[in-house]
N, C-alpha and C positions, 0 to 999 in steps of 0.2 A: 495567466498564472504555470500552466504551462510550461511557457520560455522561462520564466525566472525561476524555476524547480529546474529544468534541468542547465540552468546557469550557475546557481548556487552547488545543485551536484557536478558541474565543469568543476569549476574552484576547490569544490571541496576534494576533488579527487585528485587535478593537478597536484597540491599543497600537500598531503596522501603520500603520490606515487615518488618526489620529491622526496621524501626521507629514506636515508640508509635502508637497507635488507626490506622495503614495501613488496618487490618483487613486479615491481611493473616503472614505467618510465612514462613519464608527463606527459611526452607525445603521443605516446598511447590513449589517454583519458578519450580522445575527441574522437579514434574509431571505436574504442566501448560503450560513450556514451552513444553515439551514435544506431549501434545495436539495439540498448535499452530502451530508446524514442523506438523501432519500430514493434519491437515487442510490446512494450508500452499503449501505442496508440491502437494496434492490430488486435493485441492480443483482450487491451479497456473495451472495444469497442466490441467485440466478437464475446465477450467474456458476459454481458451487460443484458446482450439480444438472446442467449445461451441461461442465464439464468435469471434473468426479471422479464424478457418478453418472448419465450420459447414458447406461445403459441400463436404470435404475432410475426417468428422466425421461422414456423415451419410455413407458418399460411403463405407468408410472403421473405420468401429468403433477402430480395433484393433490399429488405428495408433497412439490415446491416449498414447498407452507404447512406443512408439517412441522416446525416451527423445535424441536419439544421431542428433534428428533433429532439439533440440532445442523449444523452444515456454512454456512459463509459462507467465501466465496473473495476472495483481494485484487485478482485480476487480475481479476474481474468486479465489483465494487468499483468499481478505477477503468475501465473503462468505464461503469459506472454513473454516476462522477463526469460522466467527460467530454458525457456527453450531458445532467445537470443541469449543465454549465457551459454548455452548449453553449447551453439553452433561455434558462438568466440572462442571458445576453450579446447575448440576442438584442433581450431584455427590457427590458434597459439601456441598450442600442446602445453596448457595447463590444467588442472584436478579444478571441475564446473564446482566445487567448497572452495575451494580460493579463491575465485573470481568473486563469488559470491559473498567472500569474508569482507573481500576488499571494497565493495560493492553498497556493506550493510548502513555503514553512518551516510552517505552520501542518497539516499531513500529519503529521511524521513523529512528534509527542508524542505523535497516536492511533494512530502503527504501536508504539509503545511500549510502552501500555497494554495494546493488546492479546499484543502477544507475552507479557507478565506474566502477564495473564489468563491463555495456554494452559496457561502452567508452574506455576499457582497449581491449573487445572483438567487436570492431566496428562496432556494432549493433543498433538499432533504432538513426540511425543517425537524425539530424534538418537539414531544407529546406538549398537551395542553396541561400548561401549568400556571400556579400563582406565586412562586419566588419570587422576591424584588429584581432579579436580574432578567427577568420572562421580556420575552422581546415579541413583538409584533411585525408578521409577518405581511406584507400584499397581498401574499400567494397564498397565502393560507386565508384568507380569510378576517385578518388580524386578531384572529384569538392569540392571547398569549401564551409563548409554547417556549421547552426551553429550548436556547442556542445551541443546539447541541452538534454544528459544523464549528464554533471556538472550544467545543471542548475536546473533541476529535484534531483541532486545530493543537491544542494545549499537551494532549498526551501521546496523539504518534506521531504528532508534528514537533515541538519543541522537547517534552520530556525525553521521549526515548532519542531523539537524537542527544542530549547530554549524555546517556545515558550508554549510547554506542562509542560514543569517540572516548568516554574513557573506560570503556572498557577494551577499547582498541587501543589503546594508549602503548599496552604493552600487548609485547606475541602473549599471541593466543593457539590450542592447540584448535588445528584446524576444524572447519565445521562450527565453530559455538560461537565468532560473532553472527553467522549466519542464523545461528538459531537459535540467539539471546531476539534476531530481528524478528523472526514467528512468530518467537514466542508473546514479548514485547508489545508487536501489533495485535496479534488474533485478542491478548487478554486486553488491553486497551478497548479496542471496536466492540469486543465482546460485550463487554460494562457499558459503554455509552451506547449500545441500542437498545438498553433498557430507559434512555433516554430520547428515542429519536422515532417517529413519526414511523410504525412500517411503511412499508410500500401499499399503498390501497386496497391495489390488483392480487397484494398476495395476502396479506396479513399476518399472522400469524401459521408457521409451514410446522410447529410440531408441537405436544405437547401443553396448545391454547397460549401457548408466552413467545417460544422462541423464534426469532423471526430468522431471516437469509442470508443476512448476512451473520447470522449470528452460528448459524448452521453451519458454512462457510469458514468461518473463522477455527472450529473445530479441530481442522485436520489440518491447521496453521500452527493449536496451540502444542498439536500431538506432535507433529513433525518437528516442532522446535526445540521438545521436550526430548526426543529423541534425540537429539545433531548435540546438544547438552552435550548428555550423561554420553555417548556415545565416545565426544571428545574427550572427556576428560578416564575416559577409560584406559588401562593400559593394552586393553584388546582390541582397541579403536586400531 
């Protein structure tokens, strides 16, 4: 699924870079995605250990390399991508927000494939439900549950991709596409978390209902709103 996501991102990026006035050359896309891949993998793993397995990480820091036990965090991967983009932007003398704006529509296809992988692997399933489309997962004791992985694939993968592709079809102020991505993903993820089973070792982290995923989405939503407002203000 990672390979499919990066392949889709490369193809979409190549087509976007080929458009007049894109600010990028098609031959740059491979280098850019190499930086992104490093950020996603390193940040995703470190973020998972820091956000969801902090105790184990502090006791056994080397467990971060136990990739056979699974565990990748989107929010950690996003932090890794921010670092990778900052390095790439500096090396190519670009503004980081200009790189993020270019990248924004490339990310949702990877999220789509990732969530389909979660569904196939029977992990990160939803809460118990009796809706007609409930799914039984062998890893969850065959209790009917929300297929929350498919909800996320549809919202943060397909719908967000369509919105960003439409939004980016016209020239936008710097930071606007990046802000829309952060707001869109943060909002969709926050919503789906109400149907997704919280991590058993964490449960609710605030107010007896807020999950870690929702807590981590709040800064994304706030930053996304800030970038959108800033991008469309004359004092930006």
